[in-house]
C-alpha positions in Angstrom: 30.2 -31.7 -33.6 31.4 -29.0 -31.2 35.2 -28.5 -31.3 37.0 -29.9 -28.3 38.9 -26.7 -28.0 35.7 -24.7 -28.0 34.3 -26.9 -25.1 37.6 -26.5 -23.3 37.5 -22.7 -23.4 33.8 -22.6 -22.6 34.5 -24.6 -19.4 37.3 -22.2 -18.4 35.1 -19.2 -19.1 32.3 -20.7 -17.0 34.7 -21.4 -14.1 36.1 -17.9 -14.3 32.7 -16.2 -14.3 31.5 -18.5 -11.6 34.3 -17.3 -9.4 33.5 -13.7 -10.2 29.8 -14.1 -9.3 30.7 -15.9 -6.1 33.1 -13.1 -5.2 30.5 -10.5 -5.9 28.0 -12.3 -3.7 30.6 -12.6 -1.0 31.4 -8.9 -1.2 27.7 -8.1 -1.0 27.4 -10.2 2.2 30.4 -8.5 3.7 29.1 -5.0 2.9 25.8 -5.8 4.4 27.5 -7.0 7.6 29.6 -3.9 7.7 26.5 -1.7 7.2 24.8 -3.4 10.2 27.9 -3.1 12.3 28.2 0.6 11.5 24.5 1.1 12.3 25.0 -0.7 15.6 28.0 1.4 16.5 26.2 4.6 15.6 23.2 3.6 17.8 25.6 2.9 20.7 27.2 6.3 20.3 23.7 7.7 20.1 22.9 6.1 23.5 25.9 7.9 25.0 24.7 11.2 23.4 21.2 10.6 24.9 22.7 10.7 28.4 24.6 13.9 27.5 21.5 15.8 26.3 19.4 14.5 29.2 21.9 16.2 31.5 21.7 19.6 29.8 19.9 22.4 31.9 16.4 23.6 31.1 16.2 26.3 28.5 19.3 25.1 26.6 19.4 26.2 23.0 18.4 23.3 20.7 21.6 23.5 18.7 23.6 22.4 21.8 21.5 19.2 22.0 22.0 18.2 18.4 23.4 14.8 17.4 22.8 12.6 14.4 22.3 8.8 14.2 19.5 8.4 11.6 18.3 12.0 11.1 19.5 14.1 8.2 21.0 16.7 10.5 20.9 17.0 14.3 17.3 16.2 14.9 17.9 12.9 16.8 19.6 14.9 19.6 16.9 17.7 19.6 14.1 15.1 19.9 15.9 13.2 22.7 16.5 16.5 24.6 12.8 17.5 24.4 11.6 14.1 25.5 14.0 14.0 28.4 11.8 16.7 29.9 8.4 15.6 28.7 6.5 12.5 30.0 6.3 11.0 26.6 3.5 9.2 25.0 5.7 6.8 23.1 4.1 7.0 19.7 5.1 8.9 16.6 3.8 9.8 13.1 6.2 10.9 10.4 5.5 11.5 6.7 7.8 12.4 3.9 10.3 9.6 4.9 11.4 8.5 1.4 13.0 5.0 2.1 13.2 5.7 5.9 17.0 5.2 6.1 17.3 8.9 7.0 14.4 10.1 9.2 13.5 12.0 12.4 11.8 9.0 14.1 13.9 6.0 13.2 16.1 6.5 16.3 13.0 6.6 18.5 11.9 3.3 16.9 15.1 1.3 17.2 16.6 2.9 20.3 13.6 3.7 22.4 11.2 1.2 21.1 8.4 3.6 20.3 5.4 2.7 18.2 5.0 4.5 15.0 3.4 5.3 11.6 5.4 6.3 8.6 3.9 7.5 5.3 5.3 8.5 1.9 4.2 8.8 -1.6 6.5 6.1 -3.0 4.5 3.0 -3.9 7.2 0.5 -2.8 7.6 1.9 0.7 6.4 -1.2 2.5 8.7 -3.5 0.5 11.7 -1.1 1.0 11.2 -0.8 4.8 10.4 -4.5 5.2 13.7 -5.3 3.5 15.4 -3.4 6.3 13.6 -5.7 8.8 12.0 -2.9 10.8 8.3 -3.9 10.7 9.3 -7.4 11.9 11.4 -6.1 14.8 9.4 -3.1 15.9 5.8 -1.9 16.2 5.8 0.1 12.9 2.9 0.8 10.5 3.9 1.6 7.0 1.6 3.3 4.4 2.2 4.4 0.9 0.1 7.5 0.0 0.4 10.9 -1.6 -0.5 13.1 1.3 -3.1 15.9 1.0 -5.0 18.0 3.4 -8.1 16.1 2.4 -6.8 12.6 3.1 -4.3 13.0 6.0 -6.8 12.4 8.9 -8.2 9.3 7.2 -4.8 7.9 6.7 -3.9 8.4 10.3 -7.2 7.0 11.6 -7.1 4.0 9.3 -3.6 3.1 10.6 -5.0 2.9 14.1 -3.7 6.2 15.6 -5.8 8.8 17.4 -5.7 11.1 20.4 -2.5 12.1 22.1 0.8 11.0 20.5 4.4 11.9 21.3 5.8 13.3 18.1 4.5 14.4 14.7 7.1 15.0 12.0 6.1 16.7 8.7 8.4 17.0 5.8 6.7 16.7 2.4 8.4 19.5 0.5 5.2 21.2 -0.4 1.8 21.6 1.4 3.4 21.2 4.9 1.5 24.2 6.3 -1.9 23.2 4.9 -1.5 19.5 5.9 -0.6 20.4 9.5 -3.5 22.9 9.6 -5.8 20.0 8.5 -4.7 17.5 11.1 -7.4 17.1 13.9 -7.3 13.4 14.7 -4.2 13.4 16.9 -2.8 15.8 19.5 1.1 15.6 19.4 3.2 16.6 22.3 5.9 17.8 20.0 5.7 18.8 16.3 8.6 19.2 14.0 7.9 20.8 10.6 10.3 21.7 7.8 10.3 25.4 6.9 11.6 27.1 3.8 14.3 29.5 4.9 14.4 31.1 1.4 11.1 32.7 2.1 12.8 34.8 4.8 12.2 35.6 8.4 9.8 38.5 8.2 6.6 37.4 6.5 4.0 34.6 7.2 3.7 33.1 3.7 3.1 29.7 2.2 2.7 28.2 -1.2 -1.0 28.3 -2.3 -2.7 25.0 -1.6 -2.7 22.5 -4.5 -3.4 18.9 -3.6 -1.2 17.7 -6.5 1.8 19.9 -5.7 5.2 18.5 -6.1 8.4 20.5 -5.5 10.1 19.2 -8.6 7.3 20.2 -11.0 6.4 23.5 -9.3 9.7 25.2 -10.4 12.9 24.0 -11.9 15.0 25.4 -9.0 13.4 23.1 -6.3 13.4 26.2 -4.0 9.7 26.9 -4.2 7.9 24.8 -1.5 6.5 24.8 2.0 6.1 27.8 4.3 8.1 30.4 6.1 9.0 30.0 9.7 6.7 32.9 10.7 3.8 31.1 9.0 4.4 27.9 10.9 4.8 29.9 14.2 1.4 31.6 13.5 -0.3 28.2 12.9 1.4 26.7 16.0 0.0 29.5 18.1 -3.5 28.8 16.7 -3.1 25.1 17.6 -1.8 25.7 21.1 2.0 25.2 20.5 5.0 27.2 21.5 8.0 27.6 19.2 11.2 26.4 20.9 13.8 26.6 18.1 15.2 25.4 14.8 18.0 23.1 13.9 21.3 24.7 13.1 21.0 23.5 9.5 18.1 25.9 9.1 15.5 23.3 7.9 13.3 22.1 10.8 11.3 24.1 13.3 10.2 22.6 16.7 7.0 23.2 18.6 6.0 21.9 22.0 2.4 21.9 23.2 2.0 24.8 25.6 1.0 22.7 28.6 4.4 20.9 28.3 6.6 23.8 27.3 7.8 25.0 30.7 11.4 23.5 30.6 12.1 25.2 27.2 12.9 28.7 26.1 10.0 30.0 24.0 11.1 32.0 21.1 9.7 34.5 18.6 10.3 33.8 14.9 12.9 36.6 14.9 14.8 35.1 17.8 14.6 31.5 16.5 15.1 31.9 12.7 18.1 30.1 11.3 19.0 30.6 7.6 19.8 27.4 5.7 23.3 27.1 4.2 22.8 23.9 2.1 22.7 24.4 -1.7 20.3 22.1 -3.5 19.0 24.2 -6.3 18.7 23.1 -10.0 18.9 25.0 -13.2 16.4 24.8 -16.1 18.1 21.7 -17.4 17.9 19.9 -14.0 21.6 20.3 -13.2 22.7 21.3 -9.8 23.2 25.1 -9.7 24.0 25.4 -6.0 22.6 28.9 -5.6 23.3 30.6 -2.3 22.4 33.8 -0.4 20.0 36.2 -2.2 20.4 34.4 -5.5 18.0 31.7 -4.1 15.4 34.4 -3.4 15.8 36.0 -6.8 15.2 32.6 -8.5 11.7 32.3 -7.1 10.7 35.9 -6.2 8.1 36.1 -8.9 6.2 33.0 -7.8 2.9 33.3 -5.9 2.6 32.8 -2.1 -0.4 33.2 0.2 0.2 36.1 2.7 -1.4 34.7 5.8 -1.8 38.2 7.4 -3.8 39.7 4.5 -5.1 36.4 3.0 -4.0 37.6 -0.5 -2.1 35.6 -3.0 0.8 37.7 -4.1 4.3 37.3 -5.6 6.9 36.4 -3.1 8.7 39.7 -3.7 5.5 41.7 -3.0 6.6 44.5 -0.8 10.2 43.5 -1.6 10.7 41.9 1.8 13.3 39.2 2.4 
């Protein structure tokens, strides 16, 4: 027979843990409500900022338009500034969105009610984004796929997008140059592409194309990925786009289709280059090493890049140019 004392203490323990569990549930509910309130407040402030950037004069440097609501840095403001002067086709495509809590197009979706397509390699993307309520409240297509130059046009077509769109945002930490070069099924008014500032301002270089490329596996530092700004500017010229500037964080470059670029200052790579200051490098054991300055270049200088002028694959430090 169970001891009466044992039953007594079991009941007390159950009551105590029941209160703890209920309190945890209550805190979770309160935190979710606070998160939603903060998001609403940020979007209201973003609306005020939209009016500010719309009032900026033509040819304003992009850094003066920057503000952040859902973007990682100041891209929300840059995008609003550009489309305050472009008769927008209100559709976007963005890939490399992770869980979409921090993205270049989310403010367009929730504030301006644009239609969009997001893609990322994570297999649970649809579940994660659906848990945020976005596909239910907005016209958003969500696709999980590891993006390559071979599959990108099919992914876009199968999601129901073609022809002219407003914005294309590319940030896949790898084959960004090659994937943009491969895209033929849509004609964006504006393209934003991440560039690798560590590759420097002077040469048009990109990583060699490898459909299985991942930044984490390519080199322990995580600094070896993507393309230089000059490489993207060269590709933009081939595709009929003008380079109009970079974010002040030194990570994203903006290109406007030439028939729409009149209100913006068109820049050369030398004029528009912004070096990145963030420190996200790792050491051989995967720990943050936070390399800065020329130490970042030194860490990957021996690795191969495609020189887009000569067509040769050479070490990054070939010619010792930074």
